[in-house]
C-alpha positions as CSV (number, residue, x, y, z in Angstrom):
1,M,-22.1,-3.0,109.9
2,W,-24.9,-1.7,107.4
3,T,-24.2,2.4,108.3
4,F,-23.1,4.4,105.4
5,D,-19.8,6.8,106.1
6,L,-18.6,8.8,103.7
7,Q,-14.4,8.3,104.8
8,G,-14.9,5.0,104.9
9,F,-16.7,5.0,101.9
10,I,-13.6,7.0,100.0
11,S,-11.2,5.2,102.0
12,A,-12.5,1.7,100.8
13,F,-12.8,2.7,96.8
14,I,-9.3,3.9,96.9
15,V,-8.3,0.6,98.4
16,L,-9.9,-1.3,96.0
17,F,-9.3,1.3,93.1
18,A,-5.5,0.5,93.8
19,I,-5.5,-3.3,94.1
20,I,-7.8,-3.6,90.8
21,D,-5.1,-1.4,89.0
22,V,-7.4,-0.7,85.9
23,T,-5.8,1.5,84.9
24,G,-2.4,0.4,85.7
25,S,-3.3,-2.8,83.8
26,L,-4.5,-0.8,80.8
27,P,-0.9,-1.8,78.9
28,V,-1.7,-5.9,79.1
29,F,-5.6,-4.7,77.7
30,V,-4.3,-3.2,74.8
31,D,-1.9,-6.1,74.6
32,L,-4.1,-8.5,74.3
33,Q,-6.3,-6.6,71.9
34,T,-3.5,-6.6,69.9
35,K,-3.2,-10.3,69.8
36,N,-6.6,-11.2,69.1
37,K,-7.4,-11.9,72.7
38,N,-10.7,-10.5,73.1
39,F,-12.9,-10.3,76.0
40,S,-15.5,-9.0,77.2
41,P,-16.1,-5.5,79.4
42,L,-19.4,-6.2,80.7
43,K,-18.9,-10.0,81.4
44,A,-15.6,-9.0,82.9
45,S,-16.7,-6.5,85.0
46,F,-20.1,-8.3,86.5
47,F,-18.3,-11.5,87.0
48,S,-15.7,-10.1,88.8
49,L,-17.9,-8.5,90.7
50,L,-20.1,-11.5,91.8
51,I,-16.7,-13.4,92.2
52,L,-16.0,-11.0,94.7
53,L,-19.0,-10.2,96.3
54,G,-19.2,-13.8,96.9
55,F,-15.9,-14.0,99.0
56,F,-16.6,-11.0,100.5
57,F,-19.3,-12.5,102.1
58,I,-18.2,-16.2,102.6
59,G,-14.2,-15.5,102.9
60,E,-15.0,-15.2,106.8
61,G,-16.5,-18.5,107.1
62,I,-13.3,-19.9,104.9
63,L,-11.4,-18.0,107.0
64,R,-12.9,-20.0,110.3
65,L,-12.4,-23.4,108.5
66,F,-8.8,-22.9,109.1
67,N,-9.3,-20.9,112.8
68,I,-8.0,-17.5,111.8
69,D,-9.8,-14.3,112.7
70,V,-10.3,-11.5,110.7
71,S,-7.2,-9.5,112.3
72,S,-5.0,-12.1,111.7
73,F,-6.5,-12.0,108.3
74,A,-5.9,-8.5,108.0
75,V,-2.2,-8.3,109.3
76,A,-1.5,-10.8,106.5
77,G,-3.3,-9.0,104.0
78,A,-1.8,-5.5,104.6
79,I,1.8,-7.0,104.1
80,V,0.5,-8.4,100.6
81,L,-1.3,-5.2,100.0
82,F,2.5,-3.4,101.4
83,V,4.3,-6.1,98.8
84,I,1.6,-4.9,96.2
85,G,2.0,-0.9,97.1
86,C,5.6,-1.7,96.6
87,E,5.2,-3.5,92.9
88,M,3.7,-0.5,92.0
89,T,5.8,2.3,93.5
90,F,9.3,1.0,92.7
91,G,8.0,-0.5,89.9
92,V,9.0,-4.2,90.6
93,E,7.7,-7.6,89.9
94,I,7.5,-9.5,92.9
95,F,3.5,-11.3,92.2
96,K,3.8,-12.8,88.3
97,M,1.2,-13.4,86.0
98,D,1.2,-16.8,84.4
99,G,-1.1,-19.5,82.9
100,Q,-2.5,-17.4,79.8
101,S,-4.9,-18.4,77.8
102,D,-6.7,-18.1,74.5
103,N,-10.0,-17.3,77.0
104,A,-8.6,-14.0,77.3
105,T,-12.0,-12.7,79.8
106,I,-11.7,-15.9,82.5
107,I,-7.6,-15.6,82.2
108,P,-5.8,-12.9,82.8
109,V,-9.1,-10.4,82.4
110,I,-11.1,-11.6,85.4
111,F,-8.2,-13.8,87.1
112,P,-5.9,-12.3,88.5
113,M,-6.2,-9.0,86.9
114,L,-9.6,-8.1,88.1
115,A,-10.9,-10.7,90.7
116,G,-7.3,-11.6,92.2
117,P,-5.6,-12.7,95.6
118,G,-4.6,-8.8,96.2
119,A,-8.4,-8.3,95.6
120,F,-9.6,-10.7,98.2
121,T,-7.1,-10.1,100.6
122,A,-8.1,-6.3,100.4
123,L,-11.4,-7.4,101.0
124,L,-11.5,-9.1,103.9
125,S,-8.8,-6.3,105.3
126,L,-10.4,-3.7,104.9
127,K,-14.2,-5.7,106.5
128,A,-11.9,-5.4,110.0
129,E,-11.9,-1.5,109.1
130,Y,-14.9,-0.3,107.2
131,S,-19.1,-1.0,107.9
132,W,-20.2,-3.4,104.3
133,L,-22.1,-0.9,103.0
134,D,-19.4,1.0,102.5
135,I,-17.3,-1.9,101.2
136,I,-20.3,-3.1,98.9
137,L,-20.8,0.5,97.0
138,A,-17.3,1.3,96.4
139,L,-16.5,-2.1,95.0
140,V,-19.5,-2.1,92.8
141,L,-18.6,1.6,91.7
142,N,-14.7,0.1,91.0
143,M,-16.2,-2.4,88.9
144,L,-18.7,0.4,86.8
145,I,-15.1,2.5,86.1
146,V,-13.9,-1.2,85.3
147,Y,-16.6,-1.6,83.0
148,M,-16.0,1.8,81.2
149,V,-12.4,1.7,81.3
150,L,-12.4,-2.1,79.5
151,R,-15.0,-0.8,77.1
152,K,-12.5,2.1,76.1
153,V,-9.4,0.9,76.2
154,Y,-7.6,3.0,73.5
155,L,-9.6,6.6,74.5
156,V,-8.4,5.9,78.2
157,E,-5.1,4.8,77.4
158,K,-5.2,8.4,74.8
159,L,-6.8,10.4,77.3
160,I,-4.6,9.5,80.0
161,G,-1.2,8.8,78.2
162,K,1.4,6.9,78.9
163,G,2.8,9.4,81.3
164,G,-0.4,9.5,83.3
165,I,-0.8,6.0,83.5
166,F,2.6,5.9,85.4
167,V,2.0,8.7,87.6
168,L,-1.4,7.0,88.8
169,R,0.4,3.6,89.0
170,K,2.8,5.4,91.6
171,F,0.3,7.7,93.2
172,F,-1.5,5.2,94.1
173,G,1.2,2.8,94.9
174,V,2.1,5.1,97.6
175,I,-1.4,5.3,98.8
176,L,-1.6,1.7,99.0
177,L,1.8,1.9,101.3
178,A,0.0,4.2,103.7
179,I,-3.4,2.3,103.9
180,A,-1.3,-1.3,104.4
181,M,0.8,0.3,107.0
182,K,-2.5,1.4,108.6
183,L,-4.3,-2.0,108.5
184,F,-1.1,-3.7,110.2
185,V,-0.7,-1.4,112.8
186,T,-5.0,-1.3,113.8
187,N,-4.6,-5.5,113.3
188,I,-1.5,-6.1,115.0
189,S,-2.8,-4.1,118.5
190,L,-5.9,-5.7,118.4
191,I,-4.6,-9.3,118.0
192,L,-1.4,-8.3,120.8
193,N,-4.2,-7.4,123.0
């Protein structure tokens, strides 16, 4: 449970990086700033980390209330990850982001962009596959990257470029599709057995 495995850490990091998709969301962050909807990079990354860690630890208890095991949730999560991967790879919008308010730090930056349903699903799905330590370290590293990107939105966009953001989004979309398939196959076989 608390053992470190480099391969598990890297896999968990990639899944969370692809789901949180801070680089793919750069145009949204730039747009918020140009509309004078400022947000705090420190608060956004810190509170997203707290929310995701909280869900990581109590999410399973919530599932037990509904009599759902982690493998079943992982299968459902794999389907959600697959859909998100399809969105990223094929450039379609299936999940709509609505309900923006004047407080850009809370909505939409923290929820649903950083700590949204996709990240919740990914965390519990990863629990069925990897060590807790690997997942928590991967989450912390992701939130450090989120903080740095949010802090230097224009610089990161300038360095990567619009083409680079496009390529990263497509690349991580395909990676996410592959990971979703692996999660699905592994956990559906556990359920069927």
